[in-house]
PDB file of N, CA, C and O in Angstrom:
ATOM      1  N   MET A   1     -19.873  -7.265   5.729  1.00  0.00           N
ATOM      2  CA  MET A   1     -20.031  -5.933   6.259  1.00  0.00           C
ATOM      3  C   MET A   1     -18.681  -5.198   6.310  1.00  0.00           C
ATOM      4  O   MET A   1     -18.580  -4.051   5.873  1.00  0.00           O
ATOM      5  N   LEU A   2     -17.659  -5.855   6.839  1.00  0.00           N
ATOM      6  CA  LEU A   2     -16.351  -5.202   6.943  1.00  0.00           C
ATOM      7  C   LEU A   2     -15.740  -4.920   5.576  1.00  0.00           C
ATOM      8  O   LEU A   2     -15.044  -3.921   5.395  1.00  0.00           O
ATOM      9  N   VAL A   3     -16.000  -5.794   4.626  1.00  0.00           N
ATOM     10  CA  VAL A   3     -15.489  -5.570   3.274  1.00  0.00           C
ATOM     11  C   VAL A   3     -16.129  -4.324   2.667  1.00  0.00           C
ATOM     12  O   VAL A   3     -15.462  -3.549   1.981  1.00  0.00           O
ATOM     13  N   THR A   4     -17.401  -4.136   2.917  1.00  0.00           N
ATOM     14  CA  THR A   4     -18.109  -2.961   2.411  1.00  0.00           C
ATOM     15  C   THR A   4     -17.551  -1.687   3.033  1.00  0.00           C
ATOM     16  O   THR A   4     -17.318  -0.703   2.331  1.00  0.00           O
ATOM     17  N   VAL A   5     -17.338  -1.701   4.339  1.00  0.00           N
ATOM     18  CA  VAL A   5     -16.790  -0.530   5.026  1.00  0.00           C
ATOM     19  C   VAL A   5     -15.372  -0.242   4.525  1.00  0.00           C
ATOM     20  O   VAL A   5     -15.004   0.915   4.317  1.00  0.00           O
ATOM     21  N   SER A   6     -14.590  -1.288   4.335  1.00  0.00           N
ATOM     22  CA  SER A   6     -13.237  -1.117   3.814  1.00  0.00           C
ATOM     23  C   SER A   6     -13.274  -0.518   2.411  1.00  0.00           C
ATOM     24  O   SER A   6     -12.502   0.392   2.108  1.00  0.00           O
ATOM     25  N   GLY A   7     -14.143  -1.006   1.570  1.00  0.00           N
ATOM     26  CA  GLY A   7     -14.277  -0.478   0.211  1.00  0.00           C
ATOM     27  C   GLY A   7     -14.682   0.984   0.199  1.00  0.00           C
ATOM     28  O   GLY A   7     -14.193   1.759  -0.623  1.00  0.00           O
ATOM     29  N   LEU A   8     -15.566   1.364   1.101  1.00  0.00           N
ATOM     30  CA  LEU A   8     -15.973   2.773   1.176  1.00  0.00           C
ATOM     31  C   LEU A   8     -14.814   3.654   1.632  1.00  0.00           C
ATOM     32  O   LEU A   8     -14.655   4.771   1.140  1.00  0.00           O
ATOM     33  N   GLY A   9     -14.009   3.163   2.562  1.00  0.00           N
ATOM     34  CA  GLY A   9     -12.845   3.925   3.012  1.00  0.00           C
ATOM     35  C   GLY A   9     -11.837   4.118   1.900  1.00  0.00           C
ATOM     36  O   GLY A   9     -11.281   5.204   1.736  1.00  0.00           O
ATOM     37  N   ILE A  10     -11.602   3.074   1.142  1.00  0.00           N
ATOM     38  CA  ILE A  10     -10.665   3.164   0.020  1.00  0.00           C
ATOM     39  C   ILE A  10     -11.207   4.117  -1.043  1.00  0.00           C
ATOM     40  O   ILE A  10     -10.457   4.919  -1.598  1.00  0.00           O
ATOM     41  N   ALA A  11     -12.490   4.033  -1.324  1.00  0.00           N
ATOM     42  CA  ALA A  11     -13.097   4.906  -2.325  1.00  0.00           C
ATOM     43  C   ALA A  11     -13.042   6.372  -1.898  1.00  0.00           C
ATOM     44  O   ALA A  11     -12.915   7.262  -2.738  1.00  0.00           O
ATOM     45  N   ALA A  12     -13.136   6.618  -0.602  1.00  0.00           N
ATOM     46  CA  ALA A  12     -13.070   7.993  -0.116  1.00  0.00           C
ATOM     47  C   ALA A  12     -11.642   8.534  -0.152  1.00  0.00           C
ATOM     48  O   ALA A  12     -11.445   9.737  -0.324  1.00  0.00           O
ATOM     49  N   TYR A  13     -10.652   7.669   0.005  1.00  0.00           N
ATOM     50  CA  TYR A  13      -9.255   8.099   0.069  1.00  0.00           C
ATOM     51  C   TYR A  13      -8.666   8.388  -1.306  1.00  0.00           C
ATOM     52  O   TYR A  13      -7.913   9.352  -1.450  1.00  0.00           O
ATOM     53  N   HIS A  14      -8.976   7.606  -2.298  1.00  0.00           N
ATOM     54  CA  HIS A  14      -8.282   7.692  -3.582  1.00  0.00           C
ATOM     55  C   HIS A  14      -8.412   9.032  -4.302  1.00  0.00           C
ATOM     56  O   HIS A  14      -7.402   9.516  -4.814  1.00  0.00           O
ATOM     57  N   PRO A  15      -9.559   9.653  -4.377  1.00  0.00           N
ATOM     58  CA  PRO A  15      -9.595  10.954  -5.072  1.00  0.00           C
ATOM     59  C   PRO A  15      -8.667  11.987  -4.421  1.00  0.00           C
ATOM     60  O   PRO A  15      -7.989  12.740  -5.120  1.00  0.00           O
ATOM     61  N   GLU A  16      -8.638  12.023  -3.097  1.00  0.00           N
ATOM     62  CA  GLU A  16      -7.756  12.974  -2.406  1.00  0.00           C
ATOM     63  C   GLU A  16      -6.293  12.596  -2.600  1.00  0.00           C
ATOM     64  O   GLU A  16      -5.444  13.475  -2.743  1.00  0.00           O
ATOM     65  N   GLY A  17      -5.991  11.319  -2.606  1.00  0.00           N
ATOM     66  CA  GLY A  17      -4.623  10.864  -2.824  1.00  0.00           C
ATOM     67  C   GLY A  17      -4.124  11.224  -4.213  1.00  0.00           C
ATOM     68  O   GLY A  17      -2.985  11.662  -4.372  1.00  0.00           O
ATOM     69  N   TYR A  18      -4.963  11.044  -5.208  1.00  0.00           N
ATOM     70  CA  TYR A  18      -4.577  11.409  -6.570  1.00  0.00           C
ATOM     71  C   TYR A  18      -4.354  12.915  -6.701  1.00  0.00           C
ATOM     72  O   TYR A  18      -3.424  13.371  -7.367  1.00  0.00           O
ATOM     73  N   LYS A  19      -5.228  13.667  -6.053  1.00  0.00           N
ATOM     74  CA  LYS A  19      -5.091  15.122  -6.108  1.00  0.00           C
ATOM     75  C   LYS A  19      -3.784  15.565  -5.444  1.00  0.00           C
ATOM     76  O   LYS A  19      -3.088  16.440  -5.959  1.00  0.00           O
ATOM     77  N   THR A  20      -3.460  14.967  -4.315  1.00  0.00           N
ATOM     78  CA  THR A  20      -2.231  15.315  -3.605  1.00  0.00           C
ATOM     79  C   THR A  20      -0.997  14.898  -4.402  1.00  0.00           C
ATOM     80  O   THR A  20      -0.022  15.647  -4.469  1.00  0.00           O
ATOM     81  N   ALA A  21      -1.031  13.720  -5.001  1.00  0.00           N
ATOM     82  CA  ALA A  21       0.103  13.259  -5.814  1.00  0.00           C
ATOM     83  C   ALA A  21       0.317  14.184  -7.000  1.00  0.00           C
ATOM     84  O   ALA A  21       1.457  14.519  -7.323  1.00  0.00           O
ATOM     85  N   ALA A  22      -0.743  14.595  -7.645  1.00  0.00           N
ATOM     86  CA  ALA A  22      -0.620  15.507  -8.782  1.00  0.00           C
ATOM     87  C   ALA A  22      -0.123  16.880  -8.338  1.00  0.00           C
ATOM     88  O   ALA A  22       0.647  17.521  -9.054  1.00  0.00           O
ATOM     89  N   PHE A  23      -0.555  17.334  -7.167  1.00  0.00           N
ATOM     90  CA  PHE A  23      -0.132  18.643  -6.656  1.00  0.00           C
ATOM     91  C   PHE A  23       1.363  18.669  -6.349  1.00  0.00           C
ATOM     92  O   PHE A  23       2.041  19.639  -6.688  1.00  0.00           O
ATOM     93  N   HIS A  24       1.883  17.634  -5.721  1.00  0.00           N
ATOM     94  CA  HIS A  24       3.272  17.627  -5.287  1.00  0.00           C
ATOM     95  C   HIS A  24       4.269  17.380  -6.423  1.00  0.00           C
ATOM     96  O   HIS A  24       5.461  17.639  -6.258  1.00  0.00           O
ATOM     97  N   THR A  25       3.813  16.896  -7.542  1.00  0.00           N
ATOM     98  CA  THR A  25       4.735  16.655  -8.646  1.00  0.00           C
ATOM     99  C   THR A  25       4.798  17.819  -9.622  1.00  0.00           C
ATOM    100  O   THR A  25       5.614  17.807 -10.543  1.00  0.00           O
ATOM    101  N   GLY A  26       3.965  18.806  -9.439  1.00  0.00           N
ATOM    102  CA  GLY A  26       4.011  20.002 -10.286  1.00  0.00           C
ATOM    103  C   GLY A  26       3.680  19.704 -11.735  1.00  0.00           C
ATOM    104  O   GLY A  26       2.645  19.100 -12.017  1.00  0.00           O
ATOM    105  N   PRO A  27       4.540  20.116 -12.664  1.00  0.00           N
ATOM    106  CA  PRO A  27       4.227  19.937 -14.078  1.00  0.00           C
ATOM    107  C   PRO A  27       4.306  18.478 -14.527  1.00  0.00           C
ATOM    108  O   PRO A  27       3.818  18.144 -15.607  1.00  0.00           O
ATOM    109  N   ARG A  28       4.905  17.613 -13.728  1.00  0.00           N
ATOM    110  CA  ARG A  28       5.015  16.188 -14.092  1.00  0.00           C
ATOM    111  C   ARG A  28       3.950  15.377 -13.353  1.00  0.00           C
ATOM    112  O   ARG A  28       4.258  14.395 -12.677  1.00  0.00           O
ATOM    113  N   ALA A  29       2.697  15.802 -13.492  1.00  0.00           N
ATOM    114  CA  ALA A  29       1.590  15.176 -12.775  1.00  0.00           C
ATOM    115  C   ALA A  29       1.417  13.713 -13.163  1.00  0.00           C
ATOM    116  O   ALA A  29       1.084  12.882 -12.318  1.00  0.00           O
ATOM    117  N   ALA A  30       1.640  13.395 -14.427  1.00  0.00           N
ATOM    118  CA  ALA A  30       1.468  12.004 -14.872  1.00  0.00           C
ATOM    119  C   ALA A  30       2.496  11.088 -14.209  1.00  0.00           C
ATOM    120  O   ALA A  30       2.187   9.941 -13.889  1.00  0.00           O
ATOM    121  N   THR A  31       3.707  11.583 -14.002  1.00  0.00           N
ATOM    122  CA  THR A  31       4.735  10.786 -13.319  1.00  0.00           C
ATOM    123  C   THR A  31       4.332  10.540 -11.873  1.00  0.00           C
ATOM    124  O   THR A  31       4.472   9.426 -11.370  1.00  0.00           O
ATOM    125  N   GLY A  32       3.839  11.562 -11.209  1.00  0.00           N
ATOM    126  CA  GLY A  32       3.380  11.402  -9.825  1.00  0.00           C
ATOM    127  C   GLY A  32       2.227  10.424  -9.709  1.00  0.00           C
ATOM    128  O   GLY A  32       2.181   9.622  -8.777  1.00  0.00           O
ATOM    129  N   MET A  33       1.302  10.486 -10.646  1.00  0.00           N
ATOM    130  CA  MET A  33       0.168   9.557 -10.636  1.00  0.00           C
ATOM    131  C   MET A  33       0.643   8.131 -10.864  1.00  0.00           C
ATOM    132  O   MET A  33       0.118   7.192 -10.266  1.00  0.00           O
ATOM    133  N   SER A  34       1.643   7.970 -11.735  1.00  0.00           N
ATOM    134  CA  SER A  34       2.179   6.636 -12.000  1.00  0.00           C
ATOM    135  C   SER A  34       2.848   6.056 -10.761  1.00  0.00           C
ATOM    136  O   SER A  34       2.639   4.891 -10.424  1.00  0.00           O
ATOM    137  N   ILE A  35       3.649   6.869 -10.085  1.00  0.00           N
ATOM    138  CA  ILE A  35       4.313   6.399  -8.860  1.00  0.00           C
ATOM    139  C   ILE A  35       3.276   6.073  -7.790  1.00  0.00           C
ATOM    140  O   ILE A  35       3.410   5.072  -7.085  1.00  0.00           O
ATOM    141  N   PHE A  36       2.253   6.900  -7.663  1.00  0.00           N
ATOM    142  CA  PHE A  36       1.176   6.659  -6.706  1.00  0.00           C
ATOM    143  C   PHE A  36       0.482   5.329  -7.001  1.00  0.00           C
ATOM    144  O   PHE A  36       0.211   4.557  -6.082  1.00  0.00           O
ATOM    145  N   SER A  37       0.196   5.059  -8.263  1.00  0.00           N
ATOM    146  CA  SER A  37      -0.483   3.821  -8.645  1.00  0.00           C
ATOM    147  C   SER A  37       0.397   2.600  -8.440  1.00  0.00           C
ATOM    148  O   SER A  37      -0.071   1.570  -7.955  1.00  0.00           O
ATOM    149  N   VAL A  38       1.672   2.706  -8.808  1.00  0.00           N
ATOM    150  CA  VAL A  38       2.592   1.576  -8.618  1.00  0.00           C
ATOM    151  C   VAL A  38       2.764   1.289  -7.126  1.00  0.00           C
ATOM    152  O   VAL A  38       2.806   0.128  -6.720  1.00  0.00           O
ATOM    153  N   GLY A  39       2.863   2.331  -6.315  1.00  0.00           N
ATOM    154  CA  GLY A  39       2.971   2.136  -4.868  1.00  0.00           C
ATOM    155  C   GLY A  39       1.752   1.442  -4.290  1.00  0.00           C
ATOM    156  O   GLY A  39       1.883   0.581  -3.420  1.00  0.00           O
ATOM    157  N   GLY A  40       0.582   1.804  -4.757  1.00  0.00           N
ATOM    158  CA  GLY A  40      -0.634   1.142  -4.292  1.00  0.00           C
ATOM    159  C   GLY A  40      -0.686  -0.315  -4.705  1.00  0.00           C
ATOM    160  O   GLY A  40      -1.069  -1.174  -3.911  1.00  0.00           O
ATOM    161  N   ASN A  41      -0.307  -0.600  -5.932  1.00  0.00           N
ATOM    162  CA  ASN A  41      -0.295  -1.990  -6.393  1.00  0.00           C
ATOM    163  C   ASN A  41       0.755  -2.817  -5.660  1.00  0.00           C
ATOM    164  O   ASN A  41       0.515  -3.982  -5.340  1.00  0.00           O
ATOM    165  N   ALA A  42       1.914  -2.225  -5.393  1.00  0.00           N
ATOM    166  CA  ALA A  42       2.950  -2.947  -4.643  1.00  0.00           C
ATOM    167  C   ALA A  42       2.479  -3.232  -3.223  1.00  0.00           C
ATOM    168  O   ALA A  42       2.732  -4.310  -2.684  1.00  0.00           O
ATOM    169  N   GLY A  43       1.803  -2.276  -2.628  1.00  0.00           N
ATOM    170  CA  GLY A  43       1.258  -2.493  -1.287  1.00  0.00           C
ATOM    171  C   GLY A  43       0.209  -3.592  -1.263  1.00  0.00           C
ATOM    172  O   GLY A  43       0.167  -4.392  -0.328  1.00  0.00           O
ATOM    173  N   MET A  44      -0.629  -3.637  -2.271  1.00  0.00           N
ATOM    174  CA  MET A  44      -1.647  -4.695  -2.347  1.00  0.00           C
ATOM    175  C   MET A  44      -1.003  -6.059  -2.558  1.00  0.00           C
ATOM    176  O   MET A  44      -1.510  -7.065  -2.062  1.00  0.00           O
ATOM    177  N   ALA A  45       0.107  -6.104  -3.286  1.00  0.00           N
ATOM    178  CA  ALA A  45       0.771  -7.375  -3.545  1.00  0.00           C
ATOM    179  C   ALA A  45       1.601  -7.829  -2.350  1.00  0.00           C
ATOM    180  O   ALA A  45       1.592  -9.011  -2.007  1.00  0.00           O
ATOM    181  N   LEU A  46       2.313  -6.912  -1.718  1.00  0.00           N
ATOM    182  CA  LEU A  46       3.213  -7.281  -0.633  1.00  0.00           C
ATOM    183  C   LEU A  46       2.546  -7.312   0.743  1.00  0.00           C
ATOM    184  O   LEU A  46       3.049  -7.969   1.654  1.00  0.00           O
ATOM    185  N   GLY A  47       1.441  -6.625   0.903  1.00  0.00           N
ATOM    186  CA  GLY A  47       0.766  -6.561   2.192  1.00  0.00           C
ATOM    187  C   GLY A  47       0.395  -7.918   2.772  1.00  0.00           C
ATOM    188  O   GLY A  47       0.753  -8.200   3.915  1.00  0.00           O
ATOM    189  N   PRO A  48      -0.305  -8.766   2.032  1.00  0.00           N
ATOM    190  CA  PRO A  48      -0.654 -10.074   2.583  1.00  0.00           C
ATOM    191  C   PRO A  48       0.568 -10.948   2.887  1.00  0.00           C
ATOM    192  O   PRO A  48       0.582 -11.686   3.872  1.00  0.00           O
ATOM    193  N   ILE A  49       1.570 -10.859   2.050  1.00  0.00           N
ATOM    194  CA  ILE A  49       2.779 -11.663   2.276  1.00  0.00           C
ATOM    195  C   ILE A  49       3.483 -11.213   3.551  1.00  0.00           C
ATOM    196  O   ILE A  49       3.861 -12.041   4.380  1.00  0.00           O
ATOM    197  N   LEU A  50       3.657  -9.916   3.708  1.00  0.00           N
ATOM    198  CA  LEU A  50       4.349  -9.398   4.896  1.00  0.00           C
ATOM    199  C   LEU A  50       3.539  -9.602   6.167  1.00  0.00           C
ATOM    200  O   LEU A  50       4.108  -9.899   7.218  1.00  0.00           O
ATOM    201  N   SER A  51       2.230  -9.448   6.092  1.00  0.00           N
ATOM    202  CA  SER A  51       1.419  -9.657   7.292  1.00  0.00           C
ATOM    203  C   SER A  51       1.402 -11.123   7.702  1.00  0.00           C
ATOM    204  O   SER A  51       1.425 -11.430   8.894  1.00  0.00           O
ATOM    205  N   LEU A  52       1.363 -12.021   6.744  1.00  0.00           N
ATOM    206  CA  LEU A  52       1.424 -13.445   7.075  1.00  0.00           C
ATOM    207  C   LEU A  52       2.765 -13.790   7.694  1.00  0.00           C
ATOM    208  O   LEU A  52       2.831 -14.501   8.697  1.00  0.00           O
ATOM    209  N   ARG A  53       3.824 -13.290   7.100  1.00  0.00           N
ATOM    210  CA  ARG A  53       5.170 -13.568   7.613  1.00  0.00           C
ATOM    211  C   ARG A  53       5.346 -13.038   9.034  1.00  0.00           C
ATOM    212  O   ARG A  53       5.894 -13.730   9.892  1.00  0.00           O
ATOM    213  N   SER A  54       4.889 -11.828   9.282  1.00  0.00           N
ATOM    214  CA  SER A  54       5.049 -11.258  10.618  1.00  0.00           C
ATOM    215  C   SER A  54       4.163 -11.956  11.644  1.00  0.00           C
ATOM    216  O   SER A  54       4.593 -12.182  12.775  1.00  0.00           O
ATOM    217  N   SER A  55       2.938 -12.300  11.267  1.00  0.00           N
ATOM    218  CA  SER A  55       2.072 -12.983  12.230  1.00  0.00           C
ATOM    219  C   SER A  55       2.578 -14.380  12.543  1.00  0.00           C
ATOM    220  O   SER A  55       2.474 -14.824  13.687  1.00  0.00           O
ATOM    221  N   VAL A  56       3.117 -15.079  11.567  1.00  0.00           N
ATOM    222  CA  VAL A  56       3.676 -16.405  11.816  1.00  0.00           C
ATOM    223  C   VAL A  56       4.917 -16.290  12.688  1.00  0.00           C
ATOM    224  O   VAL A  56       5.096 -17.076  13.619  1.00  0.00           O
ATOM    225  N   THR A  57       5.760 -15.334  12.401  1.00  0.00           N
ATOM    226  CA  THR A  57       7.011 -15.183  13.154  1.00  0.00           C
ATOM    227  C   THR A  57       6.741 -14.791  14.603  1.00  0.00           C
ATOM    228  O   THR A  57       7.249 -15.436  15.520  1.00  0.00           O
ATOM    229  N   TRP A  58       5.953 -13.751  14.821  1.00  0.00           N
ATOM    230  CA  TRP A  58       5.778 -13.244  16.177  1.00  0.00           C
ATOM    231  C   TRP A  58       4.697 -13.978  16.951  1.00  0.00           C
ATOM    232  O   TRP A  58       4.864 -14.218  18.146  1.00  0.00           O
ATOM    233  N   ALA A  59       3.606 -14.336  16.317  1.00  0.00           N
ATOM    234  CA  ALA A  59       2.519 -14.980  17.047  1.00  0.00           C
ATOM    235  C   ALA A  59       2.894 -16.395  17.466  1.00  0.00           C
ATOM    236  O   ALA A  59       2.610 -16.794  18.595  1.00  0.00           O
ATOM    237  N   LEU A  60       3.518 -17.150  16.596  1.00  0.00           N
ATOM    238  CA  LEU A  60       3.867 -18.533  16.955  1.00  0.00           C
ATOM    239  C   LEU A  60       4.958 -18.585  18.015  1.00  0.00           C
ATOM    240  O   LEU A  60       4.918 -19.452  18.888  1.00  0.00           O
ATOM    241  N   THR A  61       5.919 -17.693  17.961  1.00  0.00           N
ATOM    242  CA  THR A  61       6.972 -17.721  18.983  1.00  0.00           C
ATOM    243  C   THR A  61       6.413 -17.328  20.346  1.00  0.00           C
ATOM    244  O   THR A  61       6.865 -17.845  21.367  1.00  0.00           O
ATOM    245  N   ARG A  62       5.450 -16.434  20.376  1.00  0.00           N
ATOM    246  CA  ARG A  62       4.839 -16.069  21.654  1.00  0.00           C
ATOM    247  C   ARG A  62       3.960 -17.196  22.182  1.00  0.00           C
ATOM    248  O   ARG A  62       3.926 -17.436  23.389  1.00  0.00           O
ATOM    249  N   CYS A  63       3.262 -17.877  21.316  1.00  0.00           N
ATOM    250  CA  CYS A  63       2.402 -18.985  21.750  1.00  0.00           C
ATOM    251  C   CYS A  63       3.221 -20.157  22.267  1.00  0.00           C
ATOM    252  O   CYS A  63       2.828 -20.813  23.232  1.00  0.00           O
ATOM    253  N   LEU A  64       4.340 -20.421  21.639  1.00  0.00           N
ATOM    254  CA  LEU A  64       5.159 -21.544  22.033  1.00  0.00           C
ATOM    255  C   LEU A  64       6.052 -21.236  23.227  1.00  0.00           C
ATOM    256  O   LEU A  64       6.608 -22.158  23.825  1.00  0.00           O
ATOM    257  N   SER A  65       6.205 -19.968  23.592  1.00  0.00           N
ATOM    258  CA  SER A  65       7.119 -19.613  24.682  1.00  0.00           C
ATOM    259  C   SER A  65       6.538 -19.919  26.055  1.00  0.00           C
ATOM    260  O   SER A  65       7.301 -20.077  27.008  1.00  0.00           O
ATOM    261  N   TRP A  66       5.247 -20.008  26.193  1.00  0.00           N
ATOM    262  CA  TRP A  66       4.688 -20.318  27.505  1.00  0.00           C
ATOM    263  C   TRP A  66       4.013 -21.623  27.419  1.00  0.00           C
ATOM    264  O   TRP A  66       3.460 -22.100  28.410  1.00  0.00           O
TER     265      TRP A  66
END
């Protein structure tokens, strides 16, 4: 259920994000779209790694402190 809701949220966001990226880059719309896509892919790749690292660092130290 949560995966479906997440997918719908992502699907609703992307058309507006692409439109905004193309708008802000002016005549170099393809460059803006490329940066937008690379940023999304980097976030998908680094997100799980960073969230795991932060949860291990902060959650375990708090659990072990008391």
